[in-house]
C-alpha positions in Angstrom: -0.4 -38.2 36.1 1.7 -36.1 38.3 5.0 -35.8 35.4 2.2 -35.4 33.1 0.7 -32.4 34.6 3.8 -30.9 35.1 4.8 -31.5 31.4 1.8 -29.0 31.1 2.6 -26.7 33.0 6.3 -26.3 32.1 4.8 -26.3 28.6 2.4 -23.7 29.7 4.8 -21.4 31.4 7.4 -21.4 28.1 4.1 -20.8 26.0 3.4 -17.7 28.3 7.0 -16.7 28.1 7.3 -17.0 24.5 4.1 -14.9 24.3 5.1 -11.8 26.5 8.2 -11.5 24.8 6.7 -11.9 21.6 4.2 -8.8 22.1 6.6 -6.8 24.3 8.4 -4.3 23.4 9.5 -3.1 19.7 12.8 -3.7 20.8 12.4 -7.4 21.6 13.7 -10.5 20.0 10.5 -11.0 17.9 11.4 -8.3 14.8 15.0 -7.9 15.6 15.5 -7.8 12.1 12.8 -5.7 11.5 13.3 -3.5 14.2 13.2 -0.1 11.9 10.2 -1.5 10.1 8.3 -2.1 13.5 9.3 1.3 14.4 7.9 2.7 11.3 4.6 1.5 11.4 3.6 2.1 14.3 3.0 5.3 14.3 2.5 6.1 10.9 -0.3 4.8 8.1 2.0 6.5 5.1 5.3 4.7 4.9 7.9 5.2 1.5 10.7 3.0 1.8 14.2 2.3 -0.1 17.8 0.4 0.5 20.3 2.8 2.5 22.9 2.4 -0.2 20.8 3.5 -3.4 20.7 7.1 -4.5 16.8 7.3 -4.1 16.4 10.9 -3.4 19.5 12.1 -6.0 17.1 9.7 -8.8 14.0 11.8 -7.1 15.5 15.0 -7.3 15.9 14.9 -11.0 12.3 14.2 -11.0 10.6 17.7 -10.6 7.5 15.9 -10.0 8.4 14.9 -6.9 9.9 17.8 -5.4 6.4 19.2 -6.4 4.7 17.0 -4.9 6.9 16.8 -1.3 7.3 20.9 -1.4 10.8 22.4 -2.0 11.4 23.0 1.2 10.2 19.8 2.9 12.6 18.2 0.3 15.1 20.2 0.7 15.5 19.0 4.1 14.9 15.2 3.4 17.9 15.7 0.9 19.9 17.7 3.7 19.3 14.3 6.4 20.3 11.8 3.6 23.6 13.8 2.3 24.3 15.3 6.1 23.3 12.4 8.2 22.4 9.3 7.0 25.2 9.1 4.2 27.8 10.2 6.9 30.5 7.7 7.3 29.9 7.0 10.8 25.8 6.2 10.1 26.9 4.6 6.6 29.2 2.0 7.6 26.3 1.0 10.3 23.1 1.4 7.9 24.8 0.0 4.8 22.5 -2.7 3.0 19.5 -1.8 5.7 16.3 -0.8 5.0 15.3 2.9 5.4 11.5 3.5 6.2 10.1 7.1 5.6 7.3 7.5 8.0 4.4 10.4 7.4 2.8 11.3 10.7 0.6 14.0 12.2 2.5 16.3 13.9 1.8 19.9 16.0 -1.3 21.9 14.6 -1.6 21.9 10.8 1.8 20.2 10.5 3.0 16.6 9.3 6.0 15.3 11.0 7.8 12.4 9.3 10.1 9.9 10.9 13.3 8.0 9.2 14.1 4.7 10.2 17.0 2.4 10.0 18.9 -0.1 11.9 22.3 -1.6 12.2 23.1 -5.1 12.5 26.3 -4.1 14.7 26.4 -2.8 18.3 26.5 1.0 18.8 28.4 2.8 20.9 26.8 5.9 21.4 30.3 8.2 22.3 31.8 6.4 19.0 29.1 7.6 16.8 28.2 10.9 18.2 32.2 11.5 17.9 32.6 10.4 14.4 29.2 13.3 14.1 31.5 15.6 15.4 34.6 14.7 13.1 31.7 14.9 10.0 31.0 18.6 10.8 27.9 17.9 12.8 26.6 19.7 16.6 25.7 16.9 18.5 23.7 18.3 21.8 22.2 15.2 24.1 20.1 16.9 26.8 17.2 15.6 29.0 17.6 12.3 27.3 17.4 13.9 23.8 19.5 14.1 21.2 19.8 17.0 18.8 22.0 17.5 15.5 22.6 20.4 14.1 24.4 20.3 10.5 26.6 22.6 8.7 24.1 24.4 6.9 21.8 25.1 9.8 19.5 22.2 9.0 18.2 20.6 12.7 17.1 16.9 13.2 16.9 14.8 16.4 18.6 11.2 16.7 16.9 8.1 18.5 18.7 5.3 19.3 18.4 1.8 21.0 20.0 -1.4 21.1 20.3 -1.5 16.9 17.3 1.3 16.1 18.1 4.2 14.6 15.3 7.2 14.3 15.4 10.6 13.2 13.1 13.1 12.6 12.3 16.9 12.8 10.7 17.0 16.0 11.9 15.1 19.5 8.2 14.2 20.1 7.6 10.7 17.8 11.2 9.4 19.1 10.3 9.8 22.5 6.7 8.2 21.2 8.0 5.1 19.1 11.2 4.4 22.0 8.9 4.2 24.6 5.7 2.4 23.4 4.4 -0.5 23.2 4.4 -3.2 20.4 0.8 -2.8 19.5 -0.6 -6.7 18.2 -2.4 -4.8 15.2 0.5 -3.5 13.4 1.6 -7.7 12.7 -1.3 -7.5 10.4 0.4 -4.7 8.4 4.0 -6.0 8.8 3.1 -9.2 7.5 1.3 -7.6 4.4 4.8 -5.8 3.9 7.0 -8.8 4.2 4.8 -10.5 1.7 5.8 -8.4 -1.0 10.2 -8.3 -0.1 10.3 -9.8 -3.3 8.7 -6.9 -5.8 10.4 -4.4 -3.4 14.0 -6.2 -3.6 13.8 -5.4 -7.6 12.1 -2.0 -7.3 13.4 1.7 -6.6 11.4 2.4 -3.8 8.1 1.3 -2.3 5.4 3.0 -0.4 2.7 1.3 1.9 -0.5 2.6 3.0 -2.5 1.6 6.1 -5.4 2.9 5.5 -7.2 2.3 9.3 -4.2 5.5 10.2 -5.2 7.7 7.2 -7.9 9.3 9.3 -5.2 10.6 11.9 -3.1 11.6 9.0 -5.2 14.1 7.5 -6.6 15.7 10.8 -3.6 18.2 10.0 -5.1 18.9 6.3 -8.8 18.5 6.8 -10.6 20.2 9.1 -13.3 18.1 10.8 -15.1 14.7 10.5 -14.1 13.5 7.5 -17.5 13.1 5.4 -19.0 13.7 1.9 -16.6 12.1 -0.6 -14.0 11.6 2.5 -16.1 9.7 4.7 -14.4 6.1 3.1 -10.9 7.2 4.7 -12.7 7.1 7.8 -13.4 3.6 8.3 -11.6 1.5 5.6 -9.5 -1.3 6.8 -7.4 -1.9 4.1 -3.8 -1.9 3.4 -1.8 -1.1 0.1 1.9 -2.3 -1.0 2.7 0.1 -3.7 6.1 0.6 -5.9 7.5 3.1 -7.1 7.8 3.6 -11.2 10.5 5.7 -12.2 10.0 8.5 -14.5 10.1 12.1 -15.6 6.8 12.4 -16.6 4.3 11.3 -13.7 4.5 9.5 -10.1 3.0 6.1 -11.5 2.9 3.5 -8.1 2.1 0.1 -8.8 1.3 -3.1 -6.3 -1.3 -4.2 -4.6 -4.4 -3.4 -2.2 -5.8 -5.6 0.2 -9.4 -5.2 2.0 -9.2 -6.9 5.5 -12.8 -6.8 6.0 -15.6 -8.9 4.6 -18.5 -6.2 5.5 -16.9 -3.5 2.7 -18.5 -2.5 -0.4 -15.3 -2.6 -2.7 -14.7 -6.2 -1.4 -18.1 -7.2 -3.6 -15.2 -6.3 -6.6 -12.3 -8.0 -5.4 -13.0 -11.3 -7.4 -14.5 -9.4 -10.2 -13.2 -9.7 -14.0 -12.0 -6.3 -14.9 -13.9 -4.4 -17.6 -13.1 -2.3 -19.8 -14.4 1.0 -18.7 -16.7 3.4 -20.9 -18.9 4.9 -18.6 -16.7 7.9 -18.0 -17.7 8.8 -21.4 -20.5 10.7 -20.5 -18.9 13.1 -18.1 -19.2 16.7 -18.2 -16.0 18.6 -18.8 -16.3 20.6 -15.2 -16.8 16.8 -13.7 -14.1 17.4 -10.5 -14.5 13.8 -9.0 -16.1 10.6 -9.7 -16.2 6.6 -8.7 -16.5 4.3 -10.9 -17.7 0.8 -10.1 -17.5 -2.0 -12.6 -18.9 -6.0 -12.6 -19.0 -8.8 -14.6 -22.7 -10.4 -14.4 -24.9 -8.7 -12.0 -26.9 -12.0 -10.7 -24.2 -13.5 -9.0 -22.8 -10.3 -8.1 -26.0 -9.3 -6.1 -25.6 -12.5 -4.1 -22.8 -10.3 -2.6 -24.3 -7.5 -2.2 -27.1 -8.9 -0.7 -24.8 -10.3 2.1 -22.9 -6.5 2.3 -26.4 -6.0 3.5 -27.1 -8.0 5.6 -23.6 -7.7 7.3 -25.1 -3.8 7.9 -28.4 -4.9 9.6 -30.8 -3.5 6.1 -31.3 -6.8 4.3 -34.8 -7.0 6.5 -35.5 -3.1 5.7 -34.7 -4.0 1.9 -36.5 -6.4 1.2 -40.0 -5.2 3.1 -38.9 -1.9 0.9 -39.0 -4.3 -2.1 -42.4 -6.2 -1.3 -44.4 -2.8 -0.7 -43.4 -1.3 -4.0 -44.2 -4.8 -5.8 -47.6 -5.1 -3.8 -48.7 -1.4 -4.3 -47.7 -1.5 -8.1 -48.2 -5.1 -9.0 -44.7 -4.7 -9.9 -41.9 -7.2 -10.3 -38.6 -4.5 -9.2 -36.5 -7.8 -10.0 -37.4 -7.3 -13.6 -36.4 -4.0 -13.7 -33.1 -2.8 -12.7 -31.3 -6.4 -12.0 -32.3 -7.1 -15.8 -31.7 -4.2 -17.5 -28.9 -2.9 -15.7 -25.6 -3.7 -17.8 -22.1 -3.9 -15.6 -21.1 0.1 -14.5 -22.2 2.5 -12.1 -20.9 5.6 -11.4 -21.2 8.0 -8.7 -19.9 12.1 -9.5 -19.3 15.6 -8.7 -19.2 18.7 -10.5 -16.6 21.9 -9.9 -20.0 23.6 -8.2 -20.1 21.1 -5.6 -23.1 19.2 -7.4 -23.8 15.5 -6.9 -25.0 12.9 -9.2 -25.1 9.2 -10.2 -25.3 7.2 -13.5 -25.3 3.1 -14.2 -24.9 2.0 -18.2 -28.5 0.1 -19.5 -28.5 -2.7 -22.0 -31.3 -1.1 -23.1 -33.1 2.0 -21.9 -36.1 2.5 -23.8 -37.8 -0.5 -22.6 -36.2 0.0 -18.9 -37.9 3.8 -19.5 -41.2 2.5 -20.4 -41.3 -0.3 -17.0 -40.6 2.5 -15.4 -43.8 4.4 -15.9 -45.8 3.7 -13.1 -42.8 4.3 -10.8 -42.2 7.9 -11.8 -44.1 10.8 -12.6 -43.0 13.5 -15.4 -41.0 16.6 -13.9 -40.2 18.0 -17.9 -40.1 17.2 -21.1 -37.0 16.0 -20.4 -37.1 14.8 -16.6 -38.5 12.5 -14.3 -39.1 12.0 -10.5 -38.9 8.8 -8.7 -42.1 7.9 -6.5 -40.5 6.5 -4.4 -37.1 6.0 -2.2 -34.4 4.1 -2.0 -34.5 2.0 -5.2 -30.8 3.0 -6.6 -29.7 1.8 -3.2 -31.6 -1.0 -2.8 -30.5 -2.4 -6.5 -26.7 -1.5 -6.0 -25.5 -0.2 -2.9 -23.0 2.3 -1.1 -22.7 5.0 -4.2 -26.0 5.2 -4.0 -26.8 5.8 -0.6 -27.6 9.7 -0.9 -30.1 9.6 -4.0 -32.9 8.7 -2.0 -36.1 9.9 -4.8 -33.6 11.5 -7.2 -35.1 13.2 -10.7 -33.4 11.2 -13.5 -33.4 10.9 -16.9 -31.9 8.0 -19.4 -30.3 8.7 -22.8 -27.8 6.7 -25.2 -28.3 3.7 -22.7 -27.6 5.8 -19.2 -29.6 6.4 -16.7 -28.3 9.6 -15.0 -29.9 11.0 -11.5 -29.7 13.8 -9.1 -31.3 15.1 -5.9 -31.5 18.4 -7.7 -33.6 18.8 -11.1 -31.3 21.7 -12.0 -28.2 19.9 -11.6 -29.6 16.9 -14.0 -30.6 19.4 -17.0 -27.5 21.2 -16.5 -25.6 17.9 -16.9 -28.1 17.1 -20.2 -27.0 20.5 -21.6 -23.6 19.7 -21.3 -23.9 16.4 -22.7 -26.0 17.2 -25.8 -23.6 20.1 -26.3 -20.6 17.6 -26.4 -18.6 19.5 -23.5 -17.6 16.6 -22.1 -14.5 15.2 -19.8 -13.3 12.7 -22.5 -12.6 15.5 -24.7 -10.0 17.3 -22.8 -6.4 17.2 -23.6 -5.3 16.6 -19.5 -8.2 13.3 -19.3 -6.7 12.1 -22.7 -3.6 12.7 -21.5 -4.2 10.4 -18.3 -6.4 8.5 -19.6 -2.9 7.2 -21.8 -1.2 6.4 -18.7 -3.6 3.7 -17.4 -5.1 0.3 -18.1 -9.4 1.0 -19.9 -9.9 -2.7 -17.6 -10.2 -2.3 -14.1 -13.0 -2.7 -12.0 -12.8 0.5 -9.1 -11.7 3.9 -10.3 -11.5 6.6 -8.3 -10.5 9.5 -10.0 -9.9 13.8 -8.7 -10.0 16.2 -11.2 -7.5 19.5 -9.8 -8.5 21.9 -11.4 -12.3 21.7 -11.8 -11.9 20.5 -7.7 -10.1 23.6 -6.4 -12.9 25.5 -5.1 -14.4 22.3 -3.4 -11.0 22.0 -2.1 -10.3 25.2 -1.0 -13.8 24.7 1.1 -12.6 21.8 2.3 -8.7 22.1 3.7 -6.6 24.1 5.4 -5.0 26.9 3.9 -1.2 25.6 4.1 -1.7 22.6 2.6 -4.5 24.6 -0.5 -1.5 26.8 -0.8 0.6 23.9 -1.6 -2.0 22.9 -4.3 -2.2 26.2 -6.2 2.0 27.0 -5.8 3.2 27.3 -9.0 6.6 25.3 -8.3 4.6 22.7 -6.4 1.2 20.7 -7.6 -0.5 24.0 -9.3 0.2 22.2 -13.0 -1.0 18.9 -11.8 -4.3 17.7 -13.7 -5.4 14.5 -11.7 -4.4 12.1 -8.8 -6.5 8.7 -10.2 -6.7 5.4 -7.6 -7.3 2.4 -10.0 -8.1 -1.1 -8.4 -8.6 -4.3 -10.9 -10.0 -7.5 -8.8 -7.6 -10.3 -8.3 -8.6 -13.5 -6.6 -9.6 -11.5 -3.5 -7.3 -8.4 -3.7 -6.5 -5.4 -6.1 -3.9 -5.6 -8.5 -3.5 -1.1 -7.7 -2.7 1.9 -9.9 -2.0 4.9 -8.1 -1.1 7.9 -10.6 -0.6 11.5 -10.0 -0.6 12.9 -13.4 0.6 16.6 -14.9 0.0 17.2 -18.9 3.0 18.0 -20.3 2.6 20.6 -22.9 4.3 20.1 -26.1 5.4 23.6 -28.0 3.8 23.9 -31.5 6.5 24.8 -34.7 6.0 27.6 -36.5 
């Protein structure tokens, strides 16, 4: 018995010791081959990666789009870092064939910092490395535990080395933080997700990894205050994305996967839905600033998922009581209204003026219009007003939470609604005048670059969002959006998700309208 107890104690001691080693600092043996990856994810949720011997930045330089998105100053800084430091004989010999991770993180004030992380499979002698860097015309100053590199073009970077890990940054503070940070178990899931796509990564030019949990911190230097309104979905989003870069001189396109990690996410309700052909965007006014489209296969099985979502958010009893009260009050069966005549697509959208609307497509708009007579009152010849609150939220969930007792109209098998009657009338005027987004060259160009079948589609029109962005982001970043040699000529941003057995196939597109000269 004593031997058995002794064996158990020894075994437990061994397990505890291994656990300690596993969950200690970044440089421990648990991830010796992934030191640079762990370093990157420890402080950033937005990471760009490529292999050291691939001339990625040289290729990206040929694509004006990338320099315009990053800004010429930051892009030149990265070029200088790549050519002057990473490609120097000293570092190149140490890091050949290794992955390089470029992590973007919040900096001081209204600034973003970057950390470039890589590693060596050889022992690093600081004395020999510093001497080799000096030979390459790089000034090396090591004081107070930090190493400052000054290049021939006066660019300044900071270097950090610990065991096999090599860090470079525009400021010393991120390096110090990473090198002294205790390993966080929360990073393990993100690292595992990244490594799960390693086969795809090996065959691509570069990759983008996004940890949405860290996006709110990354946006602090860009967006004043809390993430409200349309940005609120980024405030509490436990999700990862693994995207590969598709080289093109005409667009910036990443393709890959997005994984939502929590069962109570509304977006997870669409992760197993069959992709649908999108058509509801055809009703959008030409001055639409942004929209979110949600498409599902069949409402009845999807409703069971929605029921679970309400349960997870402790709203199921309130929702059930609301339906029962309305049914008794009006002698109706609400389950024979929206569930029966809803087709398969819903949408929330915002106009350039900031006004918000929603819409669903219907199988028989005329019939539903008749059945809603008791639940509504006439406002004008075209518009009606719901008498009871939260009808749309009850049957469709999150996208319509802000529409309590909206004004609505039914036209061409679409139910469109808004909290303000003038907003809805304005929509109707545009619709009847055929002033639609689908008729604009920029939207046509964007639409032709992506598959039409998907389940979730998030779109921002750059031109129509300009006034909204001016109110919601700090001036340095707004200026970047409106500078001719930066993002001014970009037409749209699209994040498209297609359900795939619990995760999402993903397209991230930043589109620029290419004008063609007419022949005379």
